[in-house]
C-alpha positions in Angstrom: -30.7 15.8 13.2 -33.7 16.9 15.2 -36.3 18.3 12.9 -37.5 20.9 15.5 -34.3 23.1 14.2 -34.8 25.2 11.2 -32.4 24.1 8.2 -29.9 26.3 6.9 -30.3 26.5 3.1 -28.4 29.9 2.7 -24.9 30.8 3.7 -23.7 34.3 3.4 -20.1 35.0 4.5 -19.2 37.6 1.9 -18.6 40.3 4.4 -15.6 38.2 6.1 -14.4 36.0 3.4 -14.1 36.0 -0.4 -16.8 34.0 -1.9 -15.4 31.5 -4.4 -18.3 29.2 -5.6 -21.6 27.7 -4.7 -22.6 24.1 -5.4 -25.7 22.2 -5.0 -25.1 21.7 -1.4 -21.8 23.6 -0.3 -20.7 27.0 -0.3 -16.8 27.7 -0.9 -15.0 30.6 0.6 -11.3 31.6 0.5 -9.5 31.7 3.8 -6.3 32.6 2.1 -4.3 31.6 -1.1 -3.7 27.9 0.1 -6.8 27.0 2.2 -10.5 27.2 1.5 -13.5 27.0 3.7 -16.3 24.3 2.7 -19.6 25.2 4.4 -22.1 22.4 3.8 -25.8 23.7 4.1 -28.9 21.7 4.6 -30.0 21.8 1.1 -30.6 18.3 -0.8 -30.7 17.7 -4.4 -32.3 15.0 -6.3 -32.1 14.1 -9.9 -29.7 17.2 -10.2 -32.6 19.4 -9.0 -32.1 21.4 -5.5 -35.4 21.1 -3.5 -37.0 24.2 -2.0 -36.5 23.0 1.8 -33.8 21.4 3.4 -33.2 18.7 6.0 -32.1 19.9 9.3 -28.5 19.5 10.4 -27.8 17.6 7.1 -24.9 19.7 6.4 -23.3 19.0 9.8 -23.8 15.2 9.2 -22.1 15.2 5.7 -19.3 17.2 7.1 -18.5 14.9 10.2 -18.9 11.6 8.2 -16.6 12.9 5.3 -14.1 13.8 7.9 -14.4 10.3 9.5 -13.9 8.7 6.1 -11.0 11.1 5.3 -9.1 10.1 8.5 -9.8 6.3 7.9 -8.9 6.2 4.2 -5.6 8.2 5.0 -4.7 5.6 7.5 -5.7 2.5 5.3 -4.1 3.8 2.0 -1.0 5.5 3.0 -0.4 6.6 -0.6 -3.8 8.3 -0.9 -3.7 12.3 -0.7 -6.8 14.3 0.3 -7.6 18.0 0.6 -8.9 17.7 4.0 -7.2 19.9 6.7 -9.3 20.5 9.8 -13.0 21.0 11.2 -11.8 24.1 13.2 -13.3 27.3 11.9 -10.6 30.1 10.8 -9.9 32.8 13.4 -12.0 35.5 11.6 -15.0 33.7 12.1 -14.5 32.5 15.8 -15.1 36.0 17.1 -18.7 35.9 16.3 -21.2 33.7 18.6 -23.8 33.7 15.9 -21.5 32.4 13.3 -20.2 29.8 15.6 -23.6 28.6 16.2 -24.4 28.5 12.5 -21.3 27.0 11.1 -19.8 24.7 13.8 -19.7 20.9 12.6 -20.8 21.8 9.1 -17.6 23.6 8.1 -14.2 22.2 7.2 -10.8 23.8 5.9 -9.5 22.1 2.9 -6.6 22.8 0.6 -7.1 25.1 -2.4 -6.5 24.2 -5.9 -7.0 26.3 -9.0 -10.4 25.5 -10.8 -8.7 23.9 -13.8 -6.9 21.4 -11.5 -10.3 19.8 -10.4 -10.9 16.9 -12.8 -14.2 17.6 -14.9 -15.2 13.9 -14.3 -17.0 12.2 -11.4 -15.6 8.8 -10.6 -18.3 6.4 -9.9 -17.6 2.9 -8.7 -20.3 0.3 -8.7 -20.1 -2.9 -6.6 -23.6 -3.9 -7.3 -25.9 -3.8 -10.3 -28.5 -1.3 -9.5 -30.0 2.2 -10.3 -29.1 3.6 -13.7 -26.5 0.6 -14.1 -29.4 -1.9 -13.8 -31.6 -0.1 -16.3 -28.8 0.0 -18.9 -28.0 -3.5 -18.4 -31.6 -4.7 -18.7 -31.8 -2.7 -22.2 -28.2 -3.4 -23.6 -26.3 -5.9 -21.4 -23.7 -3.0 -20.6 -23.0 -0.6 -17.9 -21.7 2.8 -19.1 -20.8 0.9 -22.1 -19.0 -1.8 -20.6 -19.9 -5.2 -21.5 -21.3 -7.1 -18.3 -21.7 -10.9 -17.7 -25.0 -12.4 -18.8 -27.7 -13.5 -16.2 -27.3 -10.7 -13.8 -30.0 -9.9 -11.5 -31.1 -6.9 -9.9 -29.0 -5.8 -6.8 -26.6 -8.8 -7.3 -23.0 -8.1 -6.3 -20.6 -8.0 -9.0 -17.5 -10.3 -9.0 -15.5 -7.3 -9.3 -16.4 -3.7 -8.9 -16.3 -1.7 -12.0 -15.2 2.0 -12.4 -18.1 3.9 -14.5 -17.3 7.7 -14.7 -19.8 10.4 -15.7 -19.2 14.0 -16.7 -19.6 16.7 -14.1 -22.2 19.1 -15.3 -22.5 22.8 -14.3 -24.9 23.7 -11.5 -28.3 23.0 -12.8 -27.2 20.7 -15.6 -27.5 17.0 -15.8 -24.3 14.6 -15.2 -23.7 11.9 -18.4 -22.6 8.6 -17.9 -19.6 7.8 -20.0 -17.2 5.1 -20.8 -13.7 5.1 -19.1 -12.3 5.8 -22.4 -14.3 8.9 -22.7 -12.9 9.9 -19.2 -9.4 9.5 -20.4 -10.1 11.5 -23.6 -11.5 14.4 -21.4 -8.4 14.7 -19.3 -6.1 14.2 -22.2 -7.7 17.3 -24.0 -6.9 19.3 -20.9 -3.6 18.1 -19.7 -2.1 16.4 -22.8 -2.0 12.8 -24.2 0.5 11.4 -21.8 -0.4 13.3 -18.7 -4.1 13.0 -19.3 -3.8 9.2 -19.7 -1.6 8.8 -16.7 -4.2 10.7 -14.4 -7.0 9.0 -15.8 -5.5 5.7 -15.0 -4.5 6.9 -11.3 -8.1 8.2 -10.7 -9.6 4.5 -11.9 -7.0 2.9 -9.6 -7.7 5.0 -6.5 -11.5 5.1 -7.0 -11.5 1.2 -7.0 -9.1 0.9 -4.0 -11.1 3.4 -2.0 -14.3 1.7 -2.6 -12.8 -1.8 -1.9 -11.5 -0.5 1.6 -14.7 1.2 2.4 -16.9 -1.5 1.3 -15.1 -3.9 3.7 -15.2 -1.6 6.7 -18.8 -0.8 6.1 -20.1 -4.3 5.8 -18.6 -5.1 9.2 -20.8 -2.4 10.6 -24.3 -3.7 8.9 -23.9 -1.5 5.8 -23.6 -2.4 2.3 -22.1 0.3 -0.1 -23.9 -0.4 -3.4 -22.3 2.4 -5.4 -20.5 5.6 -4.8 -18.8 8.4 -6.4 -15.6 10.5 -5.9 -14.1 13.6 -7.1 -10.4 14.2 -7.7 -8.0 17.1 -8.4 -4.4 17.7 -9.2 -1.6 18.9 -7.0 0.4 20.3 -9.6 3.7 20.9 -7.5 3.9 17.2 -6.4 2.0 16.1 -9.7 -0.3 13.8 -7.5 -3.8 13.1 -8.0 -5.8 14.2 -4.7 -9.2 13.1 -3.3 -11.4 16.3 -2.9 -14.9 17.1 -1.9 -17.3 14.9 0.1 -16.6 11.3 0.3 -18.8 8.2 1.1 -21.9 10.3 2.4 -25.5 9.4 1.9 -25.4 12.1 -0.6 -22.7 10.5 -2.9 -23.5 6.8 -2.0 -26.2 4.3 -2.2 -26.1 2.5 1.2 -28.3 -0.7 1.9 -28.8 -2.4 5.4 -27.2 -5.6 5.4 -29.8 -7.5 7.2 -32.5 -6.9 4.7 -30.4 -7.3 1.6 -31.9 -9.8 -1.1 -30.9 -10.2 -4.7 -33.5 -10.0 -7.3 -35.4 -7.0 -6.0 -34.7 -3.3 -5.2 -33.4 -2.8 -1.8 -34.6 -0.5 1.2 -31.6 2.3 1.1 -30.4 4.4 3.8 -29.8 7.5 2.0 -31.6 9.8 -0.3 -32.8 7.0 -2.6 -36.0 7.1 -0.2 -36.6 10.9 -1.4 -35.8 9.9 -5.2 -38.5 7.3 -4.9 -40.9 9.8 -3.3 -40.3 12.3 -6.2 -40.8 9.6 -8.8 -43.9 8.1 -7.3 -45.5 11.5 -7.1 -44.5 12.5 -10.6 -42.2 14.9 -9.5 -38.9 13.9 -10.9 -36.7 16.6 -12.2 -39.2 19.3 -11.4 -38.0 22.6 -10.0 -39.5 24.2 -6.8 -40.8 21.0 -5.1 -41.2 21.2 -1.5 -41.0 18.0 0.8 -43.7 17.5 3.4 -42.4 17.2 6.9 -42.9 13.4 7.0 -40.8 13.0 4.0 -38.1 15.3 5.8 -38.1 13.7 8.9 -37.8 10.1 7.4 -35.1 11.3 5.1 -33.4 12.6 8.2 -33.8 9.4 10.2 -32.2 7.3 7.1 -29.0 9.9 7.2 -28.9 9.7 10.9 -28.9 5.9 11.0 -26.1 5.3 8.4 -24.2 7.9 10.3 -24.5 6.0 13.7 -23.7 2.7 12.2 -20.6 3.7 10.2 -19.2 6.0 12.9 -20.1 3.8 15.8 -21.4 6.7 17.9 -24.9 8.3 18.4 -25.6 11.3 16.5 -26.2 13.2 19.8 -22.9 12.3 21.2 -21.0 13.6 17.8 -22.8 16.8 18.1 -21.9 17.0 21.7 -18.0 17.0 20.8 -16.3 20.1 20.0 -14.5 20.6 16.8 -12.0 23.0 18.4 -8.6 22.3 19.9 -9.4 24.5 22.7 -12.9 24.3 24.0 -12.2 27.3 26.1 -12.6 29.6 23.2 -16.2 28.2 22.8 -16.9 29.1 26.5 -15.5 32.5 26.0 -17.8 33.0 23.2 -20.6 31.9 25.3 -19.5 34.2 28.2 -20.0 37.1 25.6 -23.7 36.2 25.3 -25.4 34.3 28.0 -28.5 33.6 26.3 -26.5 31.9 23.3 -26.2 28.6 25.1 -30.1 28.0 24.9 -29.6 28.4 21.2 -26.5 26.5 20.7 -27.6 23.4 22.7 -31.0 23.1 21.3 -32.0 19.7 20.3 -29.5 16.8 21.4 -26.4 19.0 22.1 -25.1 19.0 25.5 -23.4 21.9 27.0 -19.5 21.5 27.3 -18.1 21.9 30.5 -15.3 24.4 30.8 -11.8 22.8 31.3 -8.9 24.8 32.9 -5.7 25.3 31.0 -3.4 22.6 32.6 -0.3 20.6 31.7 -0.7 17.1 30.4 0.3 15.6 33.8 -1.9 17.9 35.8 -4.8 17.2 33.5 -4.3 13.4 34.1 -4.2 13.9 37.9 -7.6 15.9 37.8 -9.1 13.4 35.7 -8.3 10.8 38.4 -9.5 13.0 41.1 -12.7 11.5 42.6 -13.8 15.0 43.8 -14.0 16.2 40.2 -15.6 13.1 38.8 -18.9 14.5 39.2 -18.3 18.0 38.1 -16.2 17.3 35.2 -17.1 14.4 32.7 -14.2 11.9 32.0 -14.2 12.6 28.5 -13.5 16.2 28.9 -9.9 15.7 29.9 -9.1 12.7 27.6 -6.6 13.9 24.8 -7.9 13.7 21.4 -6.1 11.7 18.8 -6.4 14.4 16.3 -6.7 18.1 17.2 -9.7 18.5 14.9 -11.6 15.2 15.8 -15.4 15.7 16.3 -15.6 12.1 17.7 -13.2 9.6 19.1 -12.8 6.4 16.9 -13.9 3.0 18.8 -11.5 0.2 19.5 -13.0 -1.6 16.7 -12.3 1.2 14.2 -8.6 1.3 15.3 -8.0 -2.3 14.7 -9.9 -2.1 11.3 -7.4 0.8 10.3 -4.5 -1.0 11.6 -5.4 -4.2 9.9 -6.2 -2.3 6.5 -2.9 -0.5 6.7 -1.2 -3.8 7.2 -2.7 -5.3 4.0 -1.8 -2.3 2.1 1.7 -2.7 3.0 1.7 -6.2 1.9 -0.3 -5.6 -1.4 1.7 -2.5 -2.3 5.1 -3.6 -1.0 7.8 -2.2 -3.2 9.8 -4.8 -5.5 13.4 -4.7 -4.2 15.7 -5.5 -7.0 18.8 -7.3 -6.3 21.8 -5.1 -6.4 24.9 -5.9 -8.3 27.6 -6.2 -5.8 30.9 -4.6 -7.2 33.5 -7.5 -7.4 36.4 -7.2 -4.9 39.8 -6.4 -6.3 41.2 -8.5 -3.5 39.3 -11.4 -4.2 40.0 -11.4 -8.0 43.8 -11.2 -7.3 43.5 -14.1 -4.9 41.6 -16.2 -7.5 44.3 -15.2 -10.2 47.0 -16.4 -7.9 45.4 -19.5 -7.2 44.9 -20.2 -11.1 48.7 -19.7 -11.5 49.3 -22.3 -8.7 47.0 -24.8 -10.0 48.2 -27.5 -12.5 47.7 -27.0 -16.3 44.8 -28.1 -18.0 46.6 -30.8 -19.5 47.2 -32.3 -16.3 43.6 -32.4 -15.4 42.8 -34.7 -18.4 39.9 -32.5 -19.5 38.6 -28.9 -20.0 37.4 -28.4 -16.4 38.1 -29.7 -12.8 36.0 -29.7 -9.7 37.1 -29.9 -6.4 35.7 -29.5 -2.7 37.0 -26.3 -1.3 35.1 -26.3 2.2 32.3 -27.9 4.3 30.6 -25.6 6.9 29.1 -26.8 10.3 25.7 -26.9 8.6 26.7 -29.1 5.8 27.0 -26.5 3.1 29.5 -27.6 0.6 31.2 -25.1 -1.5 32.5 -26.4 -4.8 35.1 -24.6 -7.0 35.0 -25.3 -10.7 38.0 -24.5 -12.9 36.8 -23.7 -16.4 38.9 -22.7 -19.5 37.2 -19.9 -21.5 37.1 -19.3 -25.2 40.0 -16.8 -24.8 42.2 -19.4 -23.3 41.9 -17.8 -19.8 41.5 -20.1 -16.8 38.5 -18.9 -14.6 37.5 -20.3 -11.1 33.4 -20.5 -10.5 32.1 -21.2 -7.2 28.6 -22.7 -6.2 26.7 -24.4 -3.3 25.7 -27.6 -3.0 23.5 -27.0 0.1 20.5 -29.0 0.2 20.9 -30.6 -3.4 20.2 -34.2 -4.0 23.2 -36.3 -4.1 25.4 -33.9 -2.6 27.3 -36.2 -0.5 27.8 -38.4 -3.1 29.2 -36.0 -5.5 31.2 -34.7 -2.7 32.8 -38.2 -2.2 33.5 -38.6 -6.1 35.2 -35.3 -6.1 37.3 -36.2 -3.1 38.5 -39.4 -5.0 39.5 -37.4 -7.9 41.3 -35.0 -5.7 43.3 -37.8 -4.1 44.0 -39.4 -7.5 45.3 -36.0 -9.0 47.5 -35.4 -5.9 49.0 -38.9 -6.1 49.6 -38.6 -9.8 51.3 -35.3 -9.5 53.3 -36.5 -6.5 54.3 -39.6 -8.4 55.4 -37.6 -11.5 57.8 -35.5 -9.4 59.1 -38.8 -7.8 59.9 -40.1 -11.1 61.6 -37.0 -12.5 63.5 -36.5 -9.5 64.8 -40.1 -9.4 65.6 -40.1 -13.2 67.8 -36.9 -12.9 69.8 -38.2 -9.8 70.8 -41.5 -11.8 69.1 -43.5 -9.1 66.6 -46.3 -10.1 63.6 -44.8 -11.7 60.2 -45.5 -10.9 58.2 -47.1 -13.6 54.8 -45.8 -15.0 53.3 -49.1 -13.9 54.5 -48.3 -10.3 53.4 -44.9 -10.4 49.8 -46.0 -11.5 49.9 -48.7 -8.8 50.8 -46.0 -6.3 48.2 -43.7 -7.2 45.4 -46.5 -7.3 46.7 -47.9 -3.8 46.8 -44.6 -2.2 43.1 -43.9 -3.4 42.1 -47.4 -2.1 40.1 -47.9 -5.2 41.1 -51.4 -6.0 41.6 -50.7 -9.7 44.4 -52.1 -11.6 46.8 -49.9 -13.3 47.8 -49.9 -16.9 50.9 -51.7 -17.9 54.4 -50.2 -18.8 54.9 -50.0 -22.6 57.1 -53.2 -23.5 55.9 -55.2 -20.3 53.5 -57.8 -20.4 50.1 -57.2 -18.7 49.6 -59.0 -15.4 53.1 -58.5 -14.5 54.0 -58.2 -10.9 53.8 -54.5 -10.0 56.6 -52.7 -8.1 55.8 -51.2 -4.7 55.6 -47.5 -4.1 58.8 -46.1 -2.8 58.8 -45.0 1.0 57.7 -41.8 2.5 61.4 -40.6 2.7 62.3 -41.4 -0.9 59.2 -39.4 -1.9 60.5 -36.4 -0.1 64.0 -36.9 -1.4 62.5 -36.9 -4.9 60.6 -33.8 -4.2 63.7 -31.9 -2.9 65.5 -33.1 -6.2 62.7 -31.8 -8.3 62.6 -28.4 -6.8 66.4 -28.1 -7.0 66.5 -28.7 -10.7 63.4 -26.8 -11.7 64.5 -23.6 -9.4 66.4 -20.9 -11.1 69.9 -20.4 -9.2 72.3 -17.8 -9.5 75.7 -19.3 -10.9 77.7 -17.7 -8.1 75.6 -19.9 -5.7 76.0 -23.1 -7.7 78.8 -25.7 -6.5 82.0 -26.0 -8.5 
């Protein structure tokens, strides 16, 4: 931003493009139905008044810094949508060398939205109590009507950043600070109650998130973002809120050097606060036709340049020396049309761009490594840019910060995955029903439910089957796992014991019934109980048979061969047989 160059305060492209609007700093032209050309002039405003003279190359600095933030925020917040497209000039303007000189670096193409889809509010976010916020707090204890904690000091950091919107006045008007509820009402009047409330909520959320990401990024580079303002629009087709206009520039933000920050006083700013203070101290606040003296112009330009270099991590001269075009050969062709143009194009700190041949990717890599061409062609000429419209390459620290911010965003905004209900397997249901039919009845289980160990895996996971009688009389089997539960092994042993007792009891009943039907000597109930107890190795004495005295000698359980004989007899008696197969 060399002050030796005359500032560009007027832009006139109406003979080539349709003029859409003129703001305090920017002129808008229509490229087509979908795209606008934003041209940032060197005009500067303070207290909603445009000063007579401008700051040389201020428009280029605002454009390059906004492009830097648009790229960073799009990577750090994947859900964020912006209107930024490219820094490249449209084809209709590249044919004029004079326009290339005037418009390069200060122009960017953006998405076009209808005027009624640009929200009529400015989304201001405050992370520190200062400026008009401090003035209102000192008088009322509020900021934009929002109650604030007591005991705050000037320039103190707030525990949480606050969203404090304002109205967006027409050119020459004055913005008015409003409460967030008033901002919601403004959007509801334009878009309806439900949609307006939803858009207002989304604007507040995005503004706070953008500020948070930018604040953390800037403080690592020695800059404190005390407060800033954003503008948003509506993409009607996608029904999404879109970040528009400039973003996080010295015109729209309050920047403080971190090394001189001190609570309890006003801070030294690296933005246009210096100009505001000069106007106030000289009694020129809010007056039209004010012209800045050269020392104020140079001081303001130096502060803009300082914050740009800290945030971008690159000298201002280096940023200007970079081309905004995908193909630098087009610039060289324009220079060839007017050999005297280079002296104008590269005045100040701008360095000429060495023409590069049209080569393939691999051929270009070989040329870059060639020692013969190392002097004639700078290495940066052949390094591929990460984006076609990049005016400066991000540093390694920037890339690490972007990746880290994107990672944190994925963690914080991770979608909640609901557990899907699995459709029950018909095959499994059929098997369970078959198993229910095969199990003994409820009366045999001596209770309403029965537990048993189904299986034990290699890792010690115990799966337990529970057979429960429902209110409708249907028997259902429920399963659960005993993995890593206190007392699992003890319960497993108890269930195994119950299983053994149940099996012995059922077998003994079959032996008793079979022996009684064949006319052989029956096994008494006392013997059955004794057999069950001895098999389970519990040592518990069984109950006495009715009519027999307690403590009498128990009969020994029949041998295994007798058990199988009884089982065969039981099956033969209970199994249905056709009459023709029965023995006479």
